[in-house]
C-alpha positions in Angstrom: 0.1 0.2 -0.1 2.8 2.6 1.2 4.4 1.4 -2.5 1.2 2.7 -4.3 0.8 5.8 -2.4 4.7 6.7 -3.5 4.1 5.9 -7.1 0.9 8.0 -7.4 2.5 10.9 -5.5 5.5 10.7 -8.7 3.2 10.1 -11.1 0.8 13.3 -10.1 3.8 15.6 -9.4 5.1 14.6 -13.2 1.4 14.8 -14.7 1.2 18.7 -13.3 4.8 20.0 -15.0 4.4 20.9 -18.8 6.1 18.2 -21.3 8.9 20.0 -21.9 10.2 19.9 -18.6 10.1 16.3 -18.3 12.1 14.1 -20.6 12.9 10.4 -21.1 14.1 9.4 -18.3 11.0 11.2 -15.8 13.4 13.2 -14.3 13.0 17.4 -14.5 15.2 18.0 -17.5 17.2 20.6 -16.5 19.5 21.6 -19.4 16.5 22.2 -21.7 14.7 24.2 -19.0 18.4 26.4 -18.6 18.8 26.5 -22.9 15.4 28.1 -22.7 16.1 30.8 -20.0 19.3 31.6 -22.2 17.0 32.2 -25.2 14.3 34.2 -23.5 16.6 36.0 -21.8 18.8 36.5 -25.4 15.8 37.8 -26.6 16.0 40.8 -24.3 19.5 41.1 -24.6 21.6 43.0 -23.5 20.3 43.0 -20.1 21.6 44.7 -17.3 23.3 42.7 -14.4 24.5 43.8 -11.1 27.3 41.3 -10.1 28.8 41.2 -6.5 31.9 38.8 -6.3 33.7 38.6 -3.2 36.8 36.4 -2.8 38.0 36.0 1.0 38.1 39.7 2.6 37.9 41.2 -0.9 34.5 42.0 -2.3 33.5 43.7 -6.0 30.5 44.9 -7.2 29.6 46.0 -10.9 27.4 46.4 -13.6 27.6 44.4 -16.7 25.8 44.3 -20.1 24.9 40.6 -20.5 24.6 39.4 -24.2 25.1 36.0 -24.1 23.3 34.3 -21.9 24.0 30.6 -22.6 27.7 31.7 -21.8 26.4 33.5 -18.9 24.6 30.7 -17.4 27.3 27.5 -19.0 27.9 26.3 -15.0 24.4 25.4 -14.5 24.7 23.1 -16.8 26.2 20.4 -14.0 23.0 20.6 -12.8 21.6 17.5 -15.1 20.4 14.5 -13.2 20.0 12.5 -16.7 23.8 12.8 -17.3 24.2 10.4 -13.7 24.6 6.6 -14.9 22.5 5.1 -11.9 19.1 6.8 -11.7 17.9 5.0 -8.8 20.6 6.5 -6.2 17.9 9.5 -6.4 15.3 10.1 -4.2 12.4 12.5 -5.0 10.0 14.2 -2.3 8.0 17.1 -2.7 6.3 19.3 -0.1 3.7 21.2 -0.8 1.0 23.7 0.7 -1.2 26.6 -0.6 0.3 26.8 -4.5 3.9 26.6 -3.6 5.8 23.2 -3.7 9.4 22.2 -3.5 10.4 19.1 -5.4 13.8 17.6 -3.8 16.0 15.1 -5.9 18.5 14.1 -3.2 21.1 11.1 -2.7 23.2 9.8 -0.1 26.0 8.2 -2.6 28.8 10.9 -1.4 30.5 9.3 -4.7 27.8 11.5 -7.1 29.3 15.0 -8.0 25.7 16.4 -7.6 24.1 15.9 -4.5 21.1 17.6 -4.5 18.8 19.9 -6.5 15.5 21.6 -5.7 12.7 23.5 -7.4 10.4 25.8 -5.7 7.1 26.5 -7.5 4.6 28.9 -6.6 1.7 28.5 -8.5 3.1 25.9 -11.0 5.6 28.4 -12.1 9.3 28.1 -10.9 10.5 30.4 -8.7 13.9 29.1 -7.4 16.4 26.3 -9.0 19.1 25.3 -6.4 21.9 22.6 -6.3 24.7 21.2 -4.2 27.6 19.5 -5.6 30.4 18.0 -4.2 33.6 16.8 -5.8 36.0 14.7 -3.4 39.5 14.0 -5.0 42.7 13.4 -3.7 44.0 16.9 -4.7 40.9 19.0 -3.8 37.5 19.0 -2.2 34.8 21.5 -4.1 31.5 22.5 -3.2 29.2 24.1 -5.0 25.7 25.6 -4.0 24.0 27.1 -7.2 20.8 29.2 -6.9 19.0 30.8 -10.1 15.9 32.9 -10.0 14.1 33.2 -13.4 14.4 36.4 -14.8 15.7 37.5 -11.3 19.2 36.3 -11.1 21.3 33.7 -9.9 23.9 32.9 -6.7 27.2 30.6 -6.8 29.1 29.7 -3.6 32.0 27.6 -4.1 34.3 26.0 -1.1 37.4 24.6 -2.4 40.2 23.0 -0.5 43.7 22.1 -2.1 46.1 19.6 -0.2 48.5 22.4 -0.7 46.8 25.6 -0.1 44.1 26.6 2.6 40.7 27.0 1.9 38.8 29.3 -0.4 35.4 30.9 -0.9 34.2 32.9 -3.8 30.6 33.8 -3.6 28.8 35.5 -7.1 25.7 36.6 -6.7 23.9 38.2 -10.0 21.0 40.4 -10.0 19.3 41.3 -13.5 18.1 44.8 -14.2 15.3 44.4 -16.3 14.1 48.3 -15.8 17.2 49.3 -18.2 16.6 47.4 -21.2 12.5 47.6 -20.6 12.4 43.6 -19.4 9.6 42.7 -18.0 8.9 39.6 -15.5 7.6 37.0 -17.2 
């Protein structure tokens, strides 16, 4: 009975999503999502972006015009559950209440780089995509937390610990300023 309830909830979850969001594996199609986002943002380019970059004690804020959103969002290409060989290592959970839902893909397998992904929706519209990656090797331990808010901006927190140097942390936050180009939020 418990298995039937889980299967029904997963089927219901995926039936509520548009066909462009789900691929053959049954997972949310992150590469297609970010490609669509880049194309939509490119239609309105150049868009001004205010970036804040911090590394150690240094913090820099600057404005830049982004013309190539595929390049700007290329780091999000690692958010691809379909590239994982064993898809059974991810568990899927959904929490929802009053038009707000959070869909999470998580694994307990520490050898997989993509550890967790979540999609937050408000009234079936994606509001936030977050991913957490972990890379462990003899030379470096690297953790990365990525977040993307459609048509608003993105954030990255990268922590690296190489065996020959001290631990370093970099943060990048980019806020899209749609008012400068007449861009309207969808």
